[in-house]
All heavy atoms as a GROMACS GRO file, in nm:
protein
  617
    1MET      N    1  10.785  11.966  11.962
    1MET     CA    2  10.705  11.892  11.869
    1MET      C    3  10.763  11.748  11.876
    1MET      O    4  10.871  11.722  11.861
    1MET     CB    5  10.723  11.959  11.729
    1MET     CG    6  10.630  11.884  11.624
    1MET     SD    7  10.646  11.942  11.453
    1MET     CE    8  10.584  12.113  11.464
    2ALA      N    9  10.655  11.659  11.873
    2ALA     CA   10  10.699  11.512  11.872
    2ALA      C   11  10.737  11.466  11.734
    2ALA      O   12  10.695  11.522  11.631
    2ALA     CB   13  10.576  11.432  11.921
    3ASN      N   14  10.827  11.370  11.721
    3ASN     CA   15  10.870  11.310  11.595
    3ASN      C   16  10.805  11.178  11.586
    3ASN      O   17  10.871  11.083  11.613
    3ASN     CB   18  11.018  11.307  11.586
    3ASN     CG   19  11.060  11.267  11.448
    3ASN    OD1   20  10.990  11.262  11.349
    3ASN    ND2   21  11.191  11.238  11.438
    4LEU      N   22  10.676  11.169  11.539
    4LEU     CA   23  10.596  11.042  11.535
    4LEU      C   24  10.653  10.957  11.422
    4LEU      O   25  10.694  11.008  11.310
    4LEU     CB   26  10.455  11.068  11.517
    4LEU     CG   27  10.390  11.151  11.629
    4LEU    CD1   28  10.248  11.175  11.610
    4LEU    CD2   29  10.409  11.087  11.769
    5LYS      N   30  10.648  10.832  11.437
    5LYS     CA   31  10.693  10.736  11.334
    5LYS      C   32  10.585  10.724  11.219
    5LYS      O   33  10.622  10.689  11.113
    5LYS     CB   34  10.714  10.594  11.383
    5LYS     CG   35  10.831  10.599  11.485
    5LYS     CD   36  10.863  10.452  11.528
    5LYS     CE   37  10.978  10.457  11.625
    5LYS     NZ   38  11.094  10.386  11.572
    6LEU      N   39  10.466  10.762  11.240
    6LEU     CA   40  10.358  10.750  11.145
    6LEU      C   41  10.345  10.890  11.075
    6LEU      O   42  10.345  10.989  11.140
    6LEU     CB   43  10.227  10.712  11.219
    6LEU     CG   44  10.116  10.665  11.130
    6LEU    CD1   45  10.161  10.533  11.057
    6LEU    CD2   46  10.000  10.626  11.219
    7GLY      N   47  10.333  10.880  10.941
    7GLY     CA   48  10.313  11.006  10.862
    7GLY      C   49  10.174  11.014  10.815
    7GLY      O   50  10.078  10.963  10.876
    8ALA      N   51  10.155  11.077  10.702
    8ALA     CA   52  10.027  11.103  10.649
    8ALA      C   53   9.958  10.958  10.605
    8ALA      O   54  10.026  10.873  10.574
    8ALA     CB   55  10.040  11.188  10.520
    9ILE      N   56   9.832  10.963  10.618
    9ILE     CA   57   9.745  10.833  10.590
    9ILE      C   58   9.711  10.840  10.439
    9ILE      O   59   9.650  10.933  10.389
    9ILE     CB   60   9.621  10.833  10.685
    9ILE    CG1   61   9.656  10.856  10.829
    9ILE    CG2   62   9.543  10.713  10.654
    9ILE    CD1   63   9.745  10.759  10.888
   10GLU      N   64   9.754  10.724  10.375
   10GLU     CA   65   9.715  10.714  10.237
   10GLU      C   66   9.576  10.673  10.224
   10GLU      O   67   9.508  10.598  10.308
   10GLU     CB   68   9.796  10.607  10.171
   10GLU     CG   69   9.948  10.641  10.154
   10GLU     CD   70  10.021  10.535  10.085
   10GLU    OE1   71   9.971  10.462   9.996
   10GLU    OE2   72  10.144  10.519  10.113
   11ASP      N   73   9.513  10.712  10.121
   11ASP     CA   74   9.370  10.678  10.078
   11ASP      C   75   9.376  10.553   9.984
   11ASP      O   76   9.429  10.559   9.880
   11ASP     CB   77   9.303  10.781  10.011
   11ASP     CG   78   9.154  10.762   9.995
   11ASP    OD1   79   9.102  10.668  10.070
   11ASP    OD2   80   9.092  10.825   9.914
   12ASP      N   81   9.341  10.436  10.042
   12ASP     CA   82   9.348  10.311   9.960
   12ASP      C   83   9.221  10.235   9.985
   12ASP      O   84   9.158  10.247  10.081
   12ASP     CB   85   9.466  10.234  10.015
   12ASP     CG   86   9.514  10.121   9.924
   12ASP    OD1   87   9.457  10.111   9.812
   12ASP    OD2   88   9.604  10.052   9.970
   13LYS      N   89   9.183  10.151   9.886
   13LYS     CA   90   9.072  10.069   9.901
   13LYS      C   91   9.086   9.965  10.027
   13LYS      O   92   9.178   9.894  10.027
   13LYS     CB   93   9.045   9.977   9.778
   13LYS     CG   94   8.918   9.906   9.785
   13LYS     CD   95   8.883   9.835   9.657
   13LYS     CE   96   8.753   9.761   9.674
   13LYS     NZ   97   8.717   9.688   9.552
   14PRO      N   98   8.997   9.979  10.127
   14PRO     CA   99   9.013   9.907  10.246
   14PRO      C  100   8.948   9.765  10.245
   14PRO      O  101   8.869   9.735  10.157
   14PRO     CB  102   8.937   9.988  10.350
   14PRO     CG  103   8.835  10.054  10.268
   14PRO     CD  104   8.891  10.081  10.134
   15VAL      N  105   9.000   9.683  10.339
   15VAL     CA  106   8.945   9.548  10.354
   15VAL      C  107   8.894   9.556  10.502
   15VAL      O  108   8.964   9.595  10.589
   15VAL     CB  109   9.056   9.441  10.336
   15VAL    CG1  110   9.002   9.302  10.382
   15VAL    CG2  111   9.108   9.443  10.207
   16LYS      N  112   8.772   9.517  10.520
   16LYS     CA  113   8.706   9.522  10.658
   16LYS      C  114   8.763   9.410  10.754
   16LYS      O  115   8.758   9.294  10.712
   16LYS     CB  116   8.558   9.509  10.640
   16LYS     CG  117   8.480   9.526  10.771
   16LYS     CD  118   8.468   9.661  10.806
   16LYS     CE  119   8.369   9.675  10.921
   16LYS     NZ  120   8.351   9.814  10.968
   17VAL      N  121   8.820   9.462  10.860
   17VAL     CA  122   8.862   9.367  10.970
   17VAL      C  123   8.805   9.416  11.097
   17VAL      O  124   8.808   9.536  11.128
   17VAL     CB  125   9.021   9.369  10.978
   17VAL    CG1  126   9.067   9.280  11.088
   17VAL    CG2  127   9.086   9.329  10.838
   18THR      N  128   8.747   9.322  11.172
   18THR     CA  129   8.689   9.360  11.298
   18THR      C  130   8.775   9.288  11.412
   18THR      O  131   8.808   9.168  11.406
   18THR     CB  132   8.536   9.299  11.315
   18THR    OG1  133   8.471   9.354  11.203
   18THR    CG2  134   8.487   9.336  11.438
   19HIS      N  135   8.816   9.379  11.503
   19HIS     CA  136   8.901   9.328  11.608
   19HIS      C  137   8.879   9.404  11.734
   19HIS      O  138   8.864   9.532  11.724
   19HIS     CB  139   9.049   9.328  11.574
   19HIS     CG  140   9.143   9.276  11.674
   19HIS    ND1  141   9.163   9.140  11.689
   19HIS    CD2  142   9.223   9.336  11.765
   19HIS    CE1  143   9.241   9.124  11.783
   19HIS    NE2  144   9.281   9.239  11.828
   20GLU      N  145   8.870   9.352  11.846
   20GLU     CA  146   8.849   9.419  11.981
   20GLU      C  147   8.991   9.461  12.035
   20GLU      O  148   9.087   9.378  12.025
   20GLU     CB  149   8.784   9.333  12.078
   20GLU     CG  150   8.635   9.308  12.037
   20GLU     CD  151   8.561   9.227  12.149
   20GLU    OE1  152   8.614   9.217  12.261
   20GLU    OE2  153   8.449   9.188  12.117
   21LEU      N  154   9.000   9.585  12.080
   21LEU     CA  155   9.119   9.630  12.133
   21LEU      C  156   9.107   9.648  12.288
   21LEU      O  157   8.997   9.684  12.340
   21LEU     CB  158   9.155   9.777  12.089
   21LEU     CG  159   9.189   9.784  11.934
   21LEU    CD1  160   9.210   9.936  11.897
   21LEU    CD2  161   9.312   9.704  11.907
   22PRO      N  162   9.206   9.618  12.366
   22PRO     CA  163   9.202   9.645  12.506
   22PRO      C  164   9.182   9.793  12.530
   22PRO      O  165   9.232   9.878  12.451
   22PRO     CB  166   9.336   9.597  12.561
   22PRO     CG  167   9.384   9.499  12.457
   22PRO     CD  168   9.336   9.551  12.328
   23ALA      N  169   9.115   9.834  12.629
   23ALA     CA  170   9.082   9.972  12.661
   23ALA      C  171   9.216  10.052  12.664
   23ALA      O  172   9.211  10.167  12.615
   23ALA     CB  173   8.998   9.987  12.782
   24ARG      N  174   9.313  10.002  12.728
   24ARG     CA  175   9.443  10.080  12.733
   24ARG      C  176   9.496  10.115  12.601
   24ARG      O  177   9.546  10.222  12.571
   24ARG     CB  178   9.538   9.994  12.814
   24ARG     CG  179   9.684  10.055  12.827
   24ARG     CD  180   9.770   9.957  12.907
   24ARG     NE  181   9.781   9.825  12.858
   24ARG     CZ  182   9.867   9.787  12.752
   24ARG    NH1  183   9.941   9.877  12.694
   24ARG    NH2  184   9.866   9.663  12.705
   25ILE      N  185   9.492  10.012  12.506
   25ILE     CA  186   9.541  10.033  12.372
   25ILE      C  187   9.459  10.136  12.295
   25ILE      O  188   9.513  10.225  12.226
   25ILE     CB  189   9.546   9.894  12.294
   25ILE    CG1  190   9.633   9.794  12.359
   25ILE    CG2  191   9.590   9.924  12.151
   25ILE    CD1  192   9.785   9.834  12.362
   26HIS      N  193   9.334  10.129  12.318
   26HIS     CA  194   9.236  10.223  12.249
   26HIS      C  195   9.267  10.364  12.294
   26HIS      O  196   9.276  10.462  12.229
   26HIS     CB  197   9.090  10.193  12.267
   26HIS     CG  198   8.998  10.274  12.204
   26HIS    ND1  199   8.928  10.381  12.267
   26HIS    CD2  200   8.964  10.288  12.072
   26HIS    CE1  201   8.860  10.458  12.176
   26HIS    NE2  202   8.875  10.389  12.056
   27ARG      N  203   9.292  10.382  12.430
   27ARG     CA  204   9.320  10.510  12.486
   27ARG      C  205   9.458  10.568  12.428
   27ARG      O  206   9.462  10.682  12.385
   27ARG     CB  207   9.334  10.508  12.638
   27ARG     CG  208   9.197  10.496  12.705
   27ARG     CD  209   9.210  10.519  12.860
   27ARG     NE  210   9.299  10.420  12.922
   27ARG     CZ  211   9.253  10.307  12.971
   27ARG    NH1  212   9.130  10.269  12.958
   27ARG    NH2  213   9.338  10.222  13.018
   28ASP      N  214   9.550  10.478  12.407
   28ASP     CA  215   9.674  10.518  12.348
   28ASP      C  216   9.655  10.553  12.202
   28ASP      O  217   9.721  10.661  12.148
   28ASP     CB  218   9.778  10.412  12.362
   28ASP     CG  219   9.837  10.399  12.504
   28ASP    OD1  220   9.815  10.491  12.587
   28ASP    OD2  221   9.907  10.298  12.534
   29LEU      N  222   9.568  10.481  12.133
   29LEU     CA  223   9.541  10.509  11.995
   29LEU      C  224   9.481  10.648  11.975
   29LEU      O  225   9.515  10.723  11.887
   29LEU     CB  226   9.464  10.396  11.935
   29LEU     CG  227   9.436  10.401  11.788
   29LEU    CD1  228   9.561  10.380  11.699
   29LEU    CD2  229   9.333  10.289  11.746
   30VAL      N  230   9.385  10.675  12.070
   30VAL     CA  231   9.317  10.806  12.061
   30VAL      C  232   9.422  10.910  12.088
   30VAL      O  233   9.408  11.017  12.015
   30VAL     CB  234   9.195  10.808  12.156
   30VAL    CG1  235   9.144  10.951  12.174
   30VAL    CG2  236   9.090  10.709  12.114
   31ALA      N  237   9.498  10.901  12.187
   31ALA     CA  238   9.604  11.002  12.216
   31ALA      C  239   9.701  11.017  12.102
   31ALA      O  240   9.736  11.125  12.062
   31ALA     CB  241   9.671  10.962  12.345
   32TYR      N  242   9.749  10.906  12.036
   32TYR     CA  243   9.829  10.912  11.926
   32TYR      C  244   9.763  10.993  11.813
   32TYR      O  245   9.826  11.086  11.745
   32TYR     CB  246   9.872  10.771  11.875
   32TYR     CG  247   9.987  10.768  11.784
   32TYR    CD1  248  10.115  10.731  11.819
   32TYR    CD2  249   9.977  10.810  11.654
   32TYR    CE1  250  10.220  10.720  11.745
   32TYR    CE2  251  10.092  10.807  11.569
   32TYR     CZ  252  10.214  10.760  11.617
   32TYR     OH  253  10.328  10.760  11.536
   33ALA      N  254   9.635  10.964  11.781
   33ALA     CA  255   9.567  11.034  11.679
   33ALA      C  256   9.558  11.184  11.714
   33ALA      O  257   9.566  11.268  11.617
   33ALA     CB  258   9.426  10.982  11.664
   34GLU      N  259   9.534  11.224  11.840
   34GLU     CA  260   9.524  11.364  11.866
   34GLU      C  261   9.664  11.429  11.847
   34GLU      O  262   9.666  11.542  11.786
   34GLU     CB  263   9.487  11.380  12.019
   34GLU     CG  264   9.342  11.341  12.040
   34GLU     CD  265   9.309  11.328  12.190
   34GLU    OE1  266   9.393  11.334  12.269
   34GLU    OE2  267   9.186  11.304  12.217
   35ILE      N  268   9.768  11.370  11.884
   35ILE     CA  269   9.905  11.428  11.866
   35ILE      C  270   9.943  11.438  11.714
   35ILE      O  271   9.984  11.537  11.666
   35ILE     CB  272  10.012  11.346  11.942
   35ILE    CG1  273   9.983  11.358  12.089
   35ILE    CG2  274  10.151  11.391  11.911
   35ILE    CD1  275  10.058  11.252  12.178
   36LEU      N  276   9.907  11.327  11.642
   36LEU     CA  277   9.931  11.332  11.493
   36LEU      C  278   9.849  11.444  11.428
   36LEU      O  279   9.898  11.507  11.338
   36LEU     CB  280   9.897  11.194  11.436
   36LEU     CG  281   9.926  11.176  11.284
   36LEU    CD1  282  10.075  11.193  11.256
   36LEU    CD2  283   9.890  11.034  11.246
   37ALA      N  284   9.723  11.455  11.465
   37ALA     CA  285   9.641  11.563  11.402
   37ALA      C  286   9.700  11.694  11.432
   37ALA      O  287   9.699  11.785  11.344
   37ALA     CB  288   9.497  11.547  11.459
   38GLN      N  289   9.749  11.717  11.553
   38GLN     CA  290   9.802  11.849  11.590
   38GLN      C  291   9.936  11.870  11.503
   38GLN      O  292   9.948  11.976  11.450
   38GLN     CB  293   9.848  11.846  11.734
   38GLN     CG  294   9.896  11.977  11.783
   38GLN     CD  295   9.918  11.971  11.938
   38GLN    OE1  296   9.939  11.867  11.989
   38GLN    NE2  297   9.913  12.082  12.000
   39GLU      N  298  10.011  11.763  11.486
   39GLU     CA  299  10.137  11.786  11.416
   39GLU      C  300  10.115  11.800  11.264
   39GLU      O  301  10.174  11.883  11.192
   39GLU     CB  302  10.228  11.661  11.429
   39GLU     CG  303  10.294  11.665  11.571
   39GLU     CD  304  10.432  11.603  11.568
   39GLU    OE1  305  10.469  11.544  11.471
   39GLU    OE2  306  10.495  11.619  11.676
   40ALA      N  307  10.020  11.725  11.213
   40ALA     CA  308   9.991  11.719  11.064
   40ALA      C  309   9.902  11.843  11.035
   40ALA      O  310   9.901  11.872  10.906
   40ALA     CB  311   9.922  11.593  11.022
   41GLY      N  312   9.846  11.901  11.128
   41GLY     CA  313   9.745  12.013  11.091
   41GLY      C  314   9.620  11.974  11.026
   41GLY      O  315   9.559  12.055  10.957
   42GLN      N  316   9.593  11.847  11.039
   42GLN     CA  317   9.461  11.793  10.988
   42GLN      C  318   9.402  11.701  11.077
   42GLN      O  319   9.470  11.617  11.146
   42GLN     CB  320   9.482  11.727  10.851
   42GLN     CG  321   9.576  11.602  10.852
   42GLN     CD  322   9.602  11.539  10.715
   42GLN    OE1  323   9.593  11.614  10.612
   42GLN    NE2  324   9.630  11.421  10.708
   43PRO      N  325   9.266  11.700  11.093
   43PRO     CA  326   9.204  11.624  11.191
   43PRO      C  327   9.203  11.475  11.152
   43PRO      O  328   9.206  11.432  11.037
   43PRO     CB  329   9.055  11.668  11.195
   43PRO     CG  330   9.043  11.734  11.062
   43PRO     CD  331   9.171  11.788  11.028
   44ILE      N  332   9.210  11.383  11.253
   44ILE     CA  333   9.206  11.245  11.230
   44ILE      C  334   9.064  11.201  11.281
   44ILE      O  335   9.043  11.199  11.403
   44ILE     CB  336   9.314  11.165  11.304
   44ILE    CG1  337   9.449  11.208  11.280
   44ILE    CG2  338   9.290  11.007  11.289
   44ILE    CD1  339   9.496  11.183  11.145
   45GLY      N  340   8.968  11.183  11.180
   45GLY     CA  341   8.827  11.165  11.226
   45GLY      C  342   8.811  11.039  11.313
   45GLY      O  343   8.744  11.043  11.414
   46ASP      N  344   8.869  10.928  11.271
   46ASP     CA  345   8.853  10.799  11.339
   46ASP      C  346   8.994  10.749  11.367
   46ASP      O  347   9.072  10.706  11.283
   46ASP     CB  348   8.778  10.709  11.251
   46ASP     CG  349   8.750  10.572  11.321
   46ASP    OD1  350   8.787  10.556  11.440
   46ASP    OD2  351   8.692  10.481  11.248
   47PRO      N  352   9.032  10.740  11.500
   47PRO     CA  353   9.167  10.691  11.533
   47PRO      C  354   9.191  10.554  11.482
   47PRO      O  355   9.300  10.505  11.454
   47PRO     CB  356   9.160  10.687  11.681
   47PRO     CG  357   9.068  10.785  11.723
   47PRO     CD  358   8.959  10.791  11.618
   48ALA      N  359   9.078  10.466  11.457
   48ALA     CA  360   9.108  10.336  11.411
   48ALA      C  361   9.168  10.340  11.266
   48ALA      O  362   9.236  10.244  11.222
   48ALA     CB  363   8.963  10.266  11.396
   49LYS      N  364   9.160  10.445  11.200
   49LYS     CA  365   9.227  10.466  11.064
   49LYS      C  366   9.375  10.460  11.077
   49LYS      O  367   9.444  10.436  10.978
   49LYS     CB  368   9.182  10.581  10.992
   49LYS     CG  369   9.038  10.582  10.946
   49LYS     CD  370   9.008  10.704  10.870
   49LYS     CE  371   8.862  10.698  10.823
   49LYS     NZ  372   8.825  10.802  10.731
   50LEU      N  373   9.434  10.468  11.199
   50LEU     CA  374   9.568  10.467  11.216
   50LEU      C  375   9.621  10.323  11.226
   50LEU      O  376   9.744  10.300  11.212
   50LEU     CB  377   9.612  10.545  11.341
   50LEU     CG  378   9.576  10.689  11.348
   50LEU    CD1  379   9.613  10.746  11.474
   50LEU    CD2  380   9.637  10.764  11.236
   51ILE      N  381   9.535  10.235  11.252
   51ILE     CA  382   9.571  10.090  11.276
   51ILE      C  383   9.648  10.034  11.162
   51ILE      O  384   9.759   9.967  11.182
   51ILE     CB  385   9.460  10.006  11.327
   51ILE    CG1  386   9.409  10.061  11.463
   51ILE    CG2  387   9.500   9.855  11.337
   51ILE    CD1  388   9.278   9.986  11.509
   52ALA      N  389   9.595  10.047  11.042
   52ALA     CA  390   9.654   9.984  10.928
   52ALA      C  391   9.796  10.046  10.894
   52ALA      O  392   9.888   9.970  10.873
   52ALA     CB  393   9.565  10.000  10.803
   53PRO      N  394   9.811  10.173  10.895
   53PRO     CA  395   9.943  10.234  10.879
   53PRO      C  396  10.039  10.198  10.982
   53PRO      O  397  10.170  10.172  10.962
   53PRO     CB  398   9.928  10.383  10.868
   53PRO     CG  399   9.784  10.408  10.855
   53PRO     CD  400   9.710  10.287  10.902
   54MET      N  401   9.993  10.180  11.105
   54MET     CA  402  10.089  10.136  11.216
   54MET      C  403  10.127   9.993  11.197
   54MET      O  404  10.240   9.966  11.217
   54MET     CB  405  10.013  10.150  11.351
   54MET     CG  406   9.996  10.295  11.398
   54MET     SD  407   9.899  10.300  11.551
   54MET     CE  408   9.944  10.457  11.601
   55LEU      N  409  10.038   9.908  11.152
   55LEU     CA  410  10.072   9.766  11.134
   55LEU      C  411  10.174   9.759  11.014
   55LEU      O  412  10.267   9.687  11.016
   55LEU     CB  413   9.948   9.683  11.094
   55LEU     CG  414   9.865   9.644  11.215
   55LEU    CD1  415   9.743   9.581  11.168
   55LEU    CD2  416   9.939   9.555  11.304
   56ALA      N  417  10.150   9.846  10.908
   56ALA     CA  418  10.236   9.843  10.790
   56ALA      C  419  10.377   9.881  10.832
   56ALA      O  420  10.478   9.824  10.792
   56ALA     CB  421  10.183   9.924  10.680
   57ARG      N  422  10.384   9.994  10.911
   57ARG     CA  423  10.511  10.043  10.957
   57ARG      C  424  10.583   9.935  11.045
   57ARG      O  425  10.704   9.917  11.026
   57ARG     CB  426  10.484  10.172  11.036
   57ARG     CG  427  10.608  10.225  11.097
   57ARG     CD  428  10.661  10.344  11.022
   57ARG     NE  429  10.774  10.398  11.100
   57ARG     CZ  430  10.853  10.472  11.035
   57ARG    NH1  431  10.849  10.503  10.907
   57ARG    NH2  432  10.964  10.524  11.106
   58PHE      N  433  10.512   9.870  11.133
   58PHE     CA  434  10.567   9.769  11.216
   58PHE      C  435  10.630   9.657  11.131
   58PHE      O  436  10.742   9.616  11.155
   58PHE     CB  437  10.460   9.714  11.314
   58PHE     CG  438  10.504   9.595  11.400
   58PHE    CD1  439  10.573   9.616  11.508
   58PHE    CD2  440  10.471   9.463  11.354
   58PHE    CE1  441  10.616   9.508  11.584
   58PHE    CE2  442  10.510   9.361  11.425
   58PHE     CZ  443  10.579   9.378  11.550
   59MET      N  444  10.550   9.610  11.041
   59MET     CA  445  10.595   9.499  10.955
   59MET      C  446  10.711   9.538  10.866
   59MET      O  447  10.817   9.457  10.846
   59MET     CB  448  10.484   9.443  10.876
   59MET     CG  449  10.393   9.362  10.950
   59MET     SD  450  10.256   9.277  10.860
   59MET     CE  451  10.156   9.424  10.821
   60ALA      N  452  10.718   9.664  10.817
   60ALA     CA  453  10.828   9.712  10.737
   60ALA      C  454  10.956   9.730  10.817
   60ALA      O  455  11.056   9.705  10.762
   60ALA     CB  456  10.787   9.845  10.674
   61ALA      N  457  10.943   9.743  10.937
   61ALA     CA  458  11.061   9.770  11.029
   61ALA      C  459  11.113   9.636  11.090
   61ALA      O  460  11.217   9.626  11.144
   61ALA     CB  461  11.025   9.862  11.145
   62ASP      N  462  11.035   9.529  11.066
   62ASP     CA  463  11.075   9.390  11.123
   62ASP      C  464  11.164   9.321  11.023
   62ASP      O  465  11.118   9.263  10.920
   62ASP     CB  466  10.945   9.314  11.150
   62ASP     CG  467  10.973   9.186  11.231
   62ASP    OD1  468  11.083   9.129  11.205
   62ASP    OD2  469  10.897   9.148  11.310
   63ARG      N  470  11.301   9.320  11.051
   63ARG     CA  471  11.387   9.274  10.952
   63ARG      C  472  11.372   9.114  10.944
   63ARG      O  473  11.379   9.063  10.828
   63ARG     CB  474  11.527   9.288  11.008
   63ARG     CG  475  11.581   9.422  10.980
   63ARG     CD  476  11.727   9.438  11.004
   63ARG     NE  477  11.748   9.560  11.077
   63ARG     CZ  478  11.858   9.591  11.145
   63ARG    NH1  479  11.966   9.505  11.151
   63ARG    NH2  480  11.879   9.703  11.199
   64ASN      N  481  11.345   9.042  11.047
   64ASN     CA  482  11.316   8.900  11.040
   64ASN      C  483  11.188   8.868  10.948
   64ASN      O  484  11.190   8.762  10.886
   64ASN     CB  485  11.304   8.840  11.174
   64ASN     CG  486  11.443   8.842  11.251
   64ASN    OD1  487  11.543   8.831  11.187
   64ASN    ND2  488  11.442   8.866  11.384
   65PHE      N  489  11.093   8.950  10.970
   65PHE     CA  490  10.974   8.926  10.886
   65PHE      C  491  11.002   8.947  10.732
   65PHE      O  492  10.964   8.868  10.663
   65PHE     CB  493  10.859   9.021  10.931
   65PHE     CG  494  10.744   9.022  10.832
   65PHE    CD1  495  10.659   8.912  10.824
   65PHE    CD2  496  10.721   9.131  10.747
   65PHE    CE1  497  10.548   8.916  10.731
   65PHE    CE2  498  10.619   9.130  10.665
   65PHE     CZ  499  10.530   9.024  10.651
   66ARG      N  500  11.071   9.057  10.702
   66ARG     CA  501  11.111   9.081  10.561
   66ARG      C  502  11.196   8.964  10.500
   66ARG      O  503  11.174   8.914  10.394
   66ARG     CB  504  11.176   9.219  10.554
   66ARG     CG  505  11.084   9.332  10.581
   66ARG     CD  506  11.141   9.464  10.529
   66ARG     NE  507  11.286   9.484  10.561
   66ARG     CZ  508  11.354   9.536  10.648
   66ARG    NH1  509  11.277   9.590  10.747
   66ARG    NH2  510  11.483   9.547  10.655
   67LYS      N  511  11.289   8.924  10.592
   67LYS     CA  512  11.378   8.810  10.546
   67LYS      C  513  11.296   8.683  10.520
   67LYS      O  514  11.316   8.614  10.415
   67LYS     CB  515  11.484   8.793  10.649
   67LYS     CG  516  11.584   8.690  10.608
   67LYS     CD  517  11.688   8.672  10.724
   67LYS     CE  518  11.791   8.559  10.696
   67LYS     NZ  519  11.886   8.546  10.806
   68ALA      N  520  11.215   8.644  10.613
   68ALA     CA  521  11.131   8.534  10.602
   68ALA      C  522  11.033   8.544  10.478
   68ALA      O  523  11.016   8.442  10.405
   68ALA     CB  524  11.049   8.506  10.734
   69ARG      N  525  10.972   8.659  10.455
   69ARG     CA  526  10.885   8.676  10.342
   69ARG      C  527  10.964   8.661  10.205
   69ARG      O  528  10.913   8.603  10.124
   69ARG     CB  529  10.822   8.816  10.354
   69ARG     CG  530  10.714   8.832  10.255
   69ARG     CD  531  10.631   8.957  10.277
   69ARG     NE  532  10.525   8.958  10.196
   69ARG     CZ  533  10.444   9.060  10.170
   69ARG    NH1  534  10.463   9.171  10.249
   69ARG    NH2  535  10.344   9.054  10.092
   70ARG      N  536  11.081   8.718  10.210
   70ARG     CA  537  11.157   8.702  10.078
   70ARG      C  538  11.186   8.557  10.055
   70ARG      O  539  11.188   8.513   9.938
   70ARG     CB  540  11.290   8.786  10.093
   70ARG     CG  541  11.267   8.929  10.059
   70ARG     CD  542  11.399   9.000  10.039
   70ARG     NE  543  11.493   8.989  10.149
   70ARG     CZ  544  11.499   9.067  10.254
   70ARG    NH1  545  11.418   9.171  10.266
   70ARG    NH2  546  11.588   9.048  10.361
   71ALA      N  547  11.228   8.490  10.157
   71ALA     CA  548  11.261   8.344  10.153
   71ALA      C  549  11.144   8.262  10.099
   71ALA      O  550  11.156   8.172  10.016
   71ALA     CB  551  11.310   8.289  10.276
   72ARG      N  552  11.022   8.296  10.144
   72ARG     CA  553  10.898   8.228  10.098
   72ARG      C  554  10.862   8.262   9.952
   72ARG      O  555  10.798   8.185   9.879
   72ARG     CB  556  10.777   8.266  10.185
   72ARG     CG  557  10.784   8.213  10.324
   72ARG     CD  558  10.664   8.248  10.399
   72ARG     NE  559  10.557   8.184  10.346
   72ARG     CZ  560  10.425   8.203  10.382
   72ARG    NH1  561  10.402   8.297  10.479
   72ARG    NH2  562  10.326   8.140  10.334
   73GLN      N  563  10.907   8.380   9.897
   73GLN     CA  564  10.870   8.423   9.775
   73GLN      C  565  10.971   8.379   9.666
   73GLN      O  566  10.938   8.384   9.547
   73GLN     CB  567  10.854   8.571   9.766
   73GLN     CG  568  10.739   8.627   9.839
   73GLN     CD  569  10.726   8.781   9.845
   73GLN    OE1  570  10.823   8.845   9.827
   73GLN    NE2  571  10.611   8.833   9.882
   74ARG      N  572  11.087   8.334   9.706
   74ARG     CA  573  11.187   8.283   9.612
   74ARG      C  574  11.144   8.157   9.540
   74ARG      O  575  11.088   8.077   9.602
   74ARG     CB  576  11.314   8.254   9.680
   74ARG     CG  577  11.394   8.382   9.715
   74ARG     CD  578  11.534   8.345   9.771
   74ARG     NE  579  11.574   8.450   9.849
   74ARG     CZ  580  11.621   8.445   9.971
   74ARG    NH1  581  11.633   8.332  10.022
   74ARG    NH2  582  11.668   8.550  10.043
   75PRO      N  583  11.171   8.138   9.418
   75PRO     CA  584  11.148   8.018   9.343
   75PRO      C  585  11.217   7.903   9.419
   75PRO      O  586  11.331   7.928   9.459
   75PRO     CB  587  11.191   8.031   9.206
   75PRO     CG  588  11.228   8.177   9.198
   75PRO     CD  589  11.233   8.246   9.320
   76THR      N  590  11.167   7.787   9.426
   76THR     CA  591  11.241   7.669   9.483
   76THR      C  592  11.367   7.634   9.409
   76THR      O  593  11.452   7.570   9.467
   76THR     CB  594  11.147   7.550   9.496
   76THR    OG1  595  11.101   7.520   9.369
   76THR    CG2  596  11.033   7.582   9.585
   77GLY      N  597  11.374   7.669   9.285
   77GLY     CA  598  11.493   7.641   9.208
   77GLY      C  599  11.517   7.492   9.172
   77GLY      O  600  11.619   7.461   9.119
   78GLY      N  601  11.414   7.416   9.198
   78GLY     CA  602  11.440   7.268   9.173
   78GLY      C  603  11.407   7.246   9.021
   78GLY      O  604  11.315   7.285   8.961
   79GLY      N  605  11.510   7.182   8.954
   79GLY     CA  606  11.491   7.145   8.814
   79GLY      C  607  11.426   7.011   8.802
   79GLY      O  608  11.415   6.926   8.897
   80GLU      N  609  11.369   6.984   8.687
   80GLU     CA  610  11.308   6.855   8.666
   80GLU      C  611  11.396   6.761   8.581
   80GLU      O  612  11.470   6.796   8.502
   80GLU     CB  613  11.172   6.871   8.588
   80GLU     CG  614  11.077   6.933   8.679
   80GLU     CD  615  10.936   6.950   8.612
   80GLU    OE1  616  10.903   6.874   8.528
   80GLU    OE2  617  10.869   7.042   8.654
   0.00000   0.00000   0.00000
């Protein structure tokens, strides 16, 4: 059994984004969805639904992104 990095898909209010994928990436996405469906025991109707959780997982694992984001969210601390 594969140990995939992506888990169950949350049901959340979506924001529509349109983007073209290279055919190779789409084939990999379809294969990933098939393996995930087999492991989770539930069908993945549309492999495109995996894109958002994959992006979220990618960004959560990027330490430099998290560090830069925290730095941007800190108050400037400048007094008047």
